[in-house]
Structure formats: C-alpha cells, structure tokens
C-alpha positions in Angstrom: 62.5 21.2 102.2 64.9 18.5 101.1 64.0 15.6 98.7 65.8 12.3 98.0 67.4 11.8 94.5 69.1 8.9 92.7 70.9 8.6 89.4 69.4 5.9 87.2 71.4 4.7 84.3 71.1 2.3 81.4 73.5 -0.6 81.6 76.0 -1.1 84.5 76.7 1.8 86.9 76.8 4.8 84.6 77.9 2.9 81.5 74.9 4.2 79.5 72.6 7.2 79.4 71.4 8.4 82.8 68.8 10.6 84.4 68.3 12.0 87.9 65.2 10.6 89.5 63.2 11.9 92.4 62.3 9.6 95.3 59.2 10.9 97.0 58.5 9.6 100.5 61.8 10.9 102.0 61.1 14.6 102.2 62.3 16.4 105.3 62.8 20.0 106.4 66.5 19.3 106.8 69.1 17.4 104.8 69.9 15.4 107.9 66.3 14.4 108.2 66.2 13.3 104.6 69.4 11.3 104.9 68.1 9.6 108.1 64.9 8.6 106.2 67.0 7.1 103.4 69.1 5.1 105.9 66.1 3.8 107.8 64.3 2.7 104.6 66.6 2.3 101.6 64.6 2.7 98.4 64.2 -0.3 96.2 64.7 1.7 93.0 68.1 2.7 94.1 69.5 -0.8 94.4 70.9 -0.8 90.9 71.6 2.9 90.7 75.0 4.4 89.6 75.5 5.9 93.1 73.8 5.9 96.5 70.7 8.0 96.9 71.3 11.5 98.1 69.4 14.5 99.4 69.1 18.0 97.9 66.9 21.1 98.3 63.5 20.7 96.6 63.4 22.2 93.1 60.5 23.7 91.2 58.4 21.5 88.9 58.9 21.7 85.2 55.2 21.2 84.5 52.9 24.2 84.3 49.6 23.9 86.2 46.9 26.6 86.1 44.4 27.1 89.0 41.2 26.7 87.0 39.0 27.1 90.1 39.7 27.5 93.8 41.9 24.6 94.8 41.7 22.9 91.4 44.9 22.8 89.2 45.1 21.5 85.7 48.0 20.8 83.3 47.6 20.6 79.6 49.6 17.8 78.0 51.1 18.3 74.6 48.9 17.5 71.6 51.6 15.1 70.2 52.7 11.6 70.3 55.0 10.5 73.2 58.6 11.2 72.4 62.0 12.1 73.8 61.2 15.8 74.0 58.0 15.4 76.1 58.8 12.2 78.0 55.2 11.1 77.7 53.7 14.4 78.8 50.8 14.1 76.2 47.7 13.9 78.4 46.1 16.3 80.9 46.8 16.0 84.6 45.0 17.7 87.5 45.0 17.8 91.2 42.5 19.1 93.9 43.6 20.5 97.2 41.2 20.1 100.1 41.4 21.1 103.8 43.0 17.8 104.8 44.4 16.1 101.7 45.2 16.3 98.0 44.1 14.0 95.1 45.7 13.8 91.7 43.8 12.8 88.6 45.9 11.1 86.0 49.7 11.2 86.0 51.3 11.3 82.5 53.2 8.8 80.5 56.4 8.2 82.4 57.9 8.1 85.9 59.7 11.3 85.0 56.4 13.1 84.4 55.0 11.7 87.7 57.9 13.1 89.6 57.2 16.6 88.2 53.5 16.2 89.2 54.6 15.5 92.8 56.8 18.6 92.8 53.9 20.7 91.3 51.7 19.5 94.2 54.3 20.3 96.7 54.8 23.8 95.4 51.2 24.4 96.5 50.6 22.2 99.5 52.4 20.0 102.0 49.1 18.1 102.8 49.2 14.4 102.3 48.6 13.2 98.7 45.7 10.8 99.6 44.8 9.5 96.2 45.8 9.1 92.6 42.7 8.6 90.4 43.5 6.9 87.1 40.6 7.6 84.7 41.4 4.6 82.4 44.1 2.2 81.4 46.0 4.0 78.6 49.8 4.4 79.2 49.9 8.1 78.7 47.7 8.5 81.8 49.2 5.9 84.2 53.0 5.6 84.0 53.5 8.6 86.3 51.6 7.1 89.2 54.3 5.1 91.0 56.2 8.1 92.5 53.0 9.5 93.8 52.2 6.2 95.4 55.7 6.3 97.0 54.6 9.7 98.5 51.7 7.8 100.2 48.9 8.0 97.7 46.4 5.3 97.2 46.0 4.4 93.5 42.3 4.3 92.6 40.7 3.1 89.3 37.6 1.6 87.8 36.8 -2.1 88.4 38.9 -4.1 86.0 41.7 -1.6 85.7 44.3 -3.7 87.5 43.7 -6.7 85.2 43.7 -4.5 82.1 47.0 -2.9 83.1 48.6 -6.2 84.1 47.6 -7.8 80.8 49.2 -4.9 78.9 52.2 -4.2 81.1 54.7 -5.6 78.7 53.4 -4.1 75.5 52.8 -0.7 77.1 56.3 -0.6 78.5 58.0 -1.7 75.3 56.0 0.8 73.2 56.6 3.8 75.5 60.3 3.0 76.0 60.7 2.9 72.2 58.8 6.2 71.7 60.3 8.2 74.6 63.7 6.6 74.5 65.0 4.1 77.1 66.9 6.8 79.1 63.8 9.1 79.5 61.7 6.1 80.4 64.1 4.9 83.2 62.3 3.9 86.3 58.9 3.7 84.7 56.6 0.8 85.4 52.9 0.0 85.2 51.1 0.7 88.5 48.8 -1.6 90.3 45.6 -0.1 91.7 45.1 -0.3 95.5 41.3 0.2 95.1 38.9 -0.4 92.3 35.5 1.4 92.0 32.6 -0.7 90.7 29.8 2.0 90.9 29.9 5.3 92.8 32.3 6.2 95.6 33.8 9.3 97.1 37.2 10.5 98.3 37.0 12.9 101.2 39.6 15.7 101.1 38.4 17.5 104.1 36.1 20.4 103.0 35.4 18.8 99.6 34.9 15.3 98.1 35.8 13.8 94.8 32.8 11.8 93.7 33.9 8.9 91.5 31.7 7.2 89.0 32.5 4.0 87.1 31.2 4.4 83.5 30.1 1.7 81.2 32.4 0.6 78.4 33.0 3.6 76.2 36.4 5.0 75.3 37.8 1.9 77.1 36.4 -0.7 79.4 38.0 1.0 82.4 36.6 4.6 82.3 36.2 6.4 85.6 35.2 10.0 86.1 35.5 12.3 89.1 33.5 15.4 90.2 34.7 18.0 92.7 31.9 18.6 95.1 33.2 22.2 95.9 33.3 23.5 92.3 31.3 21.0 90.3 34.2 20.5 87.9 34.0 17.1 86.1 37.3 15.3 85.3 36.5 13.1 82.4 39.7 11.5 81.3 39.5 10.5 77.7 35.8 10.3 77.7 36.2 13.8 76.3 38.8 14.9 73.7 39.4 18.4 72.4 41.8 19.2 69.5 43.5 15.8 69.8 41.9 13.2 67.6 39.7 10.8 69.6 40.9 7.3 70.2 38.3 4.5 70.3 39.4 1.4 72.3 36.1 0.3 73.7 32.6 0.6 72.3 31.4 3.3 69.8 27.8 2.9 70.8 28.8 2.8 74.5 30.8 6.0 74.1 27.9 7.8 72.4 25.6 6.8 75.2 28.0 7.7 78.0 28.8 11.1 76.4 25.1 11.9 76.0 24.5 11.0 79.7 27.5 13.1 80.8 26.3 16.1 78.7 23.0 15.9 80.7 24.9 16.1 84.0 25.3 19.5 85.6 28.9 20.7 85.5 30.2 24.2 84.9 33.5 23.0 83.4 35.2 19.7 82.5 38.9 18.8 82.4 39.2 16.5 79.4 41.8 13.9 78.8 43.4 16.0 76.0 43.1 19.6 74.9 41.6 22.4 77.0 42.7 21.9 79.8 39.2 23.1 80.7 36.1 23.2 78.6 32.6 24.7 79.1 30.0 22.0 79.6 28.0 20.6 77.9 29.2 22.6 74.9 32.7 21.3 75.3 31.5 17.8 74.3 29.8 18.9 71.1 32.8 18.3 68.8 33.4 14.8 70.1 29.7 13.9 69.9 29.8 15.1 66.2 32.8 13.0 65.4 31.3 9.9 67.0 28.1 10.4 65.1 30.0 10.8 61.8 32.0 7.7 62.6 28.8 5.7 63.3 27.0 7.0 60.2 29.9 6.4 57.8 30.5 2.9 59.2 26.8 2.0 58.8 26.9 3.4 55.2 29.9 1.3 54.4 28.3 -1.8 55.8 25.1 -1.2 54.0 27.1 -0.8 50.7 28.9 -4.1 51.4 32.3 -2.5 51.4 35.0 -4.6 53.0 36.8 -3.3 56.1 40.1 -2.7 54.2 38.3 -0.3 51.9 35.9 1.2 54.4 38.7 2.1 56.9 40.1 4.5 54.3 37.0 6.6 54.0 35.1 6.3 57.3 35.3 9.6 59.3 37.3 11.5 56.7 34.9 14.4 56.7 36.2 15.2 60.2 39.9 15.2 59.2 40.2 19.0 59.3 38.8 19.2 62.8 41.3 17.2 64.8 45.1 17.2 65.2 46.8 13.8 64.8 43.8 12.6 62.9 45.6 10.3 60.5 47.3 8.5 63.5 44.0 7.6 65.1 41.0 7.6 62.7 41.8 4.5 60.8 42.0 2.4 64.0 38.7 4.0 65.2 37.1 3.1 61.9 38.3 -0.5 62.3 36.9 -0.8 65.8 33.6 0.8 64.8 33.2 -1.5 61.7 34.0 -4.6 63.8 31.4 -3.5 66.4 28.6 -2.3 64.1 28.7 -5.2 61.6 26.9 -7.3 64.2 24.0 -4.9 64.7 
C-alpha cells in the first residue's frame, strides 16, 4: 500500500523546523493510484507545505499496541507530561476491529500521534475506520483525532464535548505547542465532534458493538465510556487512572458516584485513561476510589477546621503521595477543586 505524505515546516517553505506528516484518505495499492487521489482532491493541509504532497510505501507505526483480547488492541501512553520526546503520547489509546469496521478510542495529544494510530490500525486491518470515540475533552486524548477523521472516521463524543473543545481550543493549542515544541505539534488542531451522545448509543462494527454511555459530571463534564459487546471490556478514559496521579476537572462527589456505579458493572477488564493499559475489574478501580475518598475526607477536615484554601491545598491528599507518579503536578489542583466544591455542602 502507498500513503500520501507532506512536509510541514515552521515559517516559510522550509525556513524553520519541519516534520513529515501523513495524509490519511489517499491510500492506494499503487503509487499511481495514490498520486491520482491527490490530484483529484488536493489536501488542504498541504497548501502551505514546503513541497507538494507525495506518495510513498506505507511504513510501520511507531506506537506499540498489544492485543489484550480478540480484536481489541491497547497502547499504553507514557506516564509523563507531554514533551518533545513523546509528542503528547501520554494517554492510553485503543481500537477494536469488527467484521465490518474499526473503531478507535482516544487518539493522543498531537496530530503526529494520531498518524501513528492510523498506521497501527492499518497494520492489522484495511476495514473502514468507522468511528473515533473521544472519552472526554482533555488535549492529551483528542489532538490525534483529525488524521483519523481524514481517513473517514466519524468523531463521537459525549453531549457538550464540541462546546467544551471549542471554548478551550486556543488555550489547549498554546499549552501543547509549548510543551511538545512547535515543530512536533505541526498540523495539530482541536477536532470537532460529528456526533454527540446524550445517553446510551451503540456503534455497530459488524459482529460486535461498542456500547456508549454518557456519564454524569465526574472527571470532567464530558465523560463517555464504551463497552465492547464481544469481550465485555470497558474503555473508561480518565474515569479510571492507574499509576498516573488522578486529575480532577469536574466534580469530586460526581466522580466518586460514577466510579462506584462503574465498579458495580460487569466487566472482565478495563482500559483506563492512564496506566495499565488493562486492569482487572472492579479491583482495578480500588486505588482511585481510595484516593478520591482521601481527597474528600481531607478536604472536609480542612473545612471543619476553618483552614483557608491556600493552607489546605498544601496538606489535602498528601497521604497518597507515595502511591502515584506525577503526584505533585496534580494533587494541589485537585485539592483546590475539591475545596471549592465541598465548601458549599
């Protein structure tokens, strides 16, 4: 197979740092076919490129995916902050292959990562990529979606995801460009969902379905889970963390309630948003449940003692510090969100 490529550069035509970008949607069995597709439909992203788009034999993906169950593949993102070395590959990504189509769950933190996801899917299947399911709004899960959409995938998220992403497009783009570096972030943009799920829906992949459920505000206000009907595996996004310190951007009480409800649901394994990339269930949620309980108890104790937020944020949750990587980067913010929420109980 042949794929279309283009060289993207900072500044005018090659004057700055460059990277080679993949252009899904032009794949062909021959180079001539790929070139004909480019001529018939010139890619918008190539308009400001250093050179015309070209075609080359398809290469292997640089991302490792494990087949964790028949037809279910999971990639473990790095337990790290986004940076030039990982290009935003810091969250878990999965895909499910059915008899008729493929669905991808989360996409990484840059277009470059999304291109590698596309190649990883194509190493295993030439079936249509029918859907990209975004489990929530955070940038490390969504910036890789556009190249998969270019391959024909419908982008699916929880109700409200489109507005949340639109409102944060500028800040997310600036933050990730600064963390990853402008060259590595070239071509990245916030996606727009094609479909939003308000309650429960399903995506038919042929011999299996992905059953989608919109969750109440918890980790964020845009949490969506998916369950594979063939294996029972539950894809939780950041409603479940392992190893990586949890990040609270929604409601502490809501997250406790949603996690308790999910732990009562039958699933042999979950693919969390970070860590794993698979965990036994419900035991795989025990560490997060404990952290959230400690966060709530410490916050209520600080409020009862009349400690101001500035002092309380330095102590809330500290008993959990040894249990999570990147703890100092996330816990103080979690404490602030929890304090702000629980002071109105």
